[in-house]
C-alpha positions in Angstrom: -21.3 -1.5 56.9 -23.3 -3.6 59.4 -22.8 -6.6 57.0 -19.2 -6.3 56.8 -19.0 -6.3 60.7 -21.1 -9.3 60.8 -18.9 -11.0 58.3 -15.8 -10.0 60.5 -17.4 -11.3 63.6 -18.4 -14.6 62.4 -15.0 -15.4 60.6 -12.8 -14.3 63.4 -14.7 -16.7 65.7 -14.5 -19.4 63.2 -10.8 -18.7 62.8 -10.2 -19.8 66.4 -12.2 -23.1 65.9 -10.4 -24.1 62.8 -8.4 -27.0 64.2 -7.6 -29.1 61.2 -8.0 -26.2 58.8 -10.9 -24.9 57.0 -12.7 -28.2 56.2 -13.3 -28.6 60.0 -15.3 -25.3 60.4 -17.4 -25.7 57.1 -20.6 -26.9 59.2 -20.5 -24.0 61.4 -19.5 -21.5 58.5 -22.5 -23.0 56.4 -24.9 -22.6 59.5 -23.8 -19.1 59.9 -23.9 -18.0 56.3 -27.0 -20.0 55.3 -29.1 -20.4 58.5 -28.3 -17.4 60.9 -27.7 -14.7 58.4 -29.4 -16.0 55.4 -26.6 -14.5 53.1 -27.1 -17.5 50.6 -29.0 -20.9 50.4 -27.1 -24.2 51.1 -26.7 -25.2 47.6 -25.1 -21.9 46.8 -22.6 -22.5 49.7 -21.8 -26.0 48.7 -21.1 -24.6 45.0 -18.7 -22.0 46.5 -17.2 -24.7 48.7 -16.8 -26.8 45.4 -15.3 -24.1 43.6 -12.7 -23.2 46.4 -11.6 -27.1 46.4 -11.2 -27.2 42.7 -9.1 -23.9 42.2 -5.5 -24.1 42.9 -4.7 -22.4 46.3 -5.6 -22.8 50.0 -8.6 -24.6 51.4 -9.6 -21.2 53.1 -10.4 -19.8 49.7 -14.2 -20.5 50.3 -13.9 -17.9 53.1 -13.0 -15.2 50.4 -15.5 -16.6 48.2 -18.4 -16.2 50.8 -17.1 -12.6 51.5 -17.2 -11.7 47.7 -20.6 -13.2 47.2 -22.0 -11.4 50.3 -20.2 -8.1 50.0 -18.2 -8.0 46.9 -14.3 -6.9 47.1 -14.7 -5.5 50.5 -16.5 -8.7 52.1 -13.7 -10.8 50.5 -11.2 -8.8 52.1 -12.7 -8.6 55.5 -13.5 -12.5 55.6 -10.0 -13.3 54.6 -8.4 -11.0 57.3 -10.9 -12.3 59.7 -10.4 -15.9 59.4 -6.5 -15.3 59.3 -5.9 -12.6 61.8 -7.2 -14.1 65.3 -5.6 -17.7 64.7 -2.2 -16.3 63.4 -2.2 -13.8 66.6 -2.8 -16.6 68.9 -0.3 -18.9 67.3 2.2 -16.4 67.4 1.6 -15.6 71.4 1.4 -19.1 72.1 4.2 -20.8 69.8 7.1 -19.9 72.4 5.3 -21.7 75.3 4.2 -24.6 73.0 7.6 -25.3 71.8 9.3 -24.9 75.4 7.1 -27.7 76.8 7.1 -29.9 73.5 7.9 -33.0 75.6 5.7 -32.3 78.4 2.9 -35.1 78.9 0.1 -32.4 79.0 0.9 -31.2 75.5 1.1 -34.9 74.3 -2.2 -35.5 76.0 -3.8 -32.3 74.3 -2.7 -33.1 70.9 -4.0 -36.6 71.2 -7.2 -35.4 72.4 -7.5 -32.9 69.5 -6.9 -35.4 66.7 -10.4 -37.2 67.1 -11.9 -33.7 67.4 -10.5 -32.6 64.2 -11.5 -36.0 62.5 -14.9 -35.5 63.7 -15.4 -31.9 62.4 -14.1 -32.9 59.1 -16.6 -35.8 58.8 -19.1 -33.3 59.9 -18.3 -31.2 57.0 -18.4 -34.1 54.6 -21.9 -35.0 55.9 -23.3 -31.4 55.7 -21.9 -31.2 52.2 -23.5 -34.4 51.1 -26.8 -33.2 52.6 -26.7 -30.0 50.6 -25.8 -31.4 47.6 -27.7 -35.0 47.1 -30.9 -33.5 46.0 -32.5 -36.4 44.4 -31.6 -40.3 44.3 -29.2 -40.0 41.1 -27.0 -37.3 42.8 -26.9 -39.4 46.0 -26.0 -42.6 43.9 -23.1 -40.8 42.3 -22.0 -39.5 45.8 -22.0 -43.2 47.5 -20.3 -44.7 44.2 -17.7 -41.9 44.3 -17.0 -42.3 48.2 -16.8 -46.0 47.8 -14.4 -45.9 45.2 -12.2 -43.4 47.2 -12.3 -45.4 50.3 -12.1 -49.1 48.9 -10.0 -48.9 45.7 -6.5 -47.6 44.8 -7.9 -45.7 41.5 -6.4 -42.5 41.2 -8.7 -39.8 42.7 -8.6 -37.3 39.5 -10.1 -40.4 37.6 -12.8 -40.9 40.2 -13.5 -37.2 40.0 -13.4 -37.2 36.3 -16.2 -40.1 36.4 -18.4 -38.3 38.8 -18.2 -35.0 36.9 -18.9 -37.0 33.6 -22.0 -38.6 35.4 -23.0 -35.1 36.4 -22.6 -33.8 32.8 -24.5 -36.6 31.2 -27.4 -35.7 33.5 -27.0 -38.7 35.8 -26.7 -36.4 38.9 -28.8 -33.5 40.0 
C-alpha cells in the first residue's frame, strides 16, 4: 500500500509541474522513479518512455507504464489518476479567471515567461534520455546523426527513425 501512496504523491506533484505536457516532467519523473525510490534503473525508464512514445495515444502513457511496472494494474491506475487529477482540478478552478483576464498585460507576460521554461524543461528531458541511452560510442553516434538529420534536413521523421532503428537492429547501436 505504501508504494501506491508513494506513486500517487510523486505523480500528483509532477502533475502541477507539467507545463508543456509530459515531456517537460520527464527529468523529474526519472529522478523520482530511478534515483529517489529505486523502482527501476535509468535504462528501463528510458525503454518505457520509448515504448510510450512509439505507441499511439497521449504522451502521458509513460506515467501509466511506470505505474504498471512498479505496482501492476493498481499502480497504473493510481499514477494515471494522480498525474491527471491535480492539474485538471487546477485548470477547472482557474479557467474562469484566466479567460476573464485574457487581454491583461500580466497574463501575456506570464505566458511569455512560461514559454522558455517549457522549452528548457523539454530540452532537459532530451538530455536526460540521451544520457540514459547512449551507453557506448556507437549508440551516441546514432543519436548524434539522427538529431542532426532532424534539425538540419527535411527528411521525413519516420524515415529518420526507421534508419536509426535499422542501425540498432544491425548492431551499430548499443
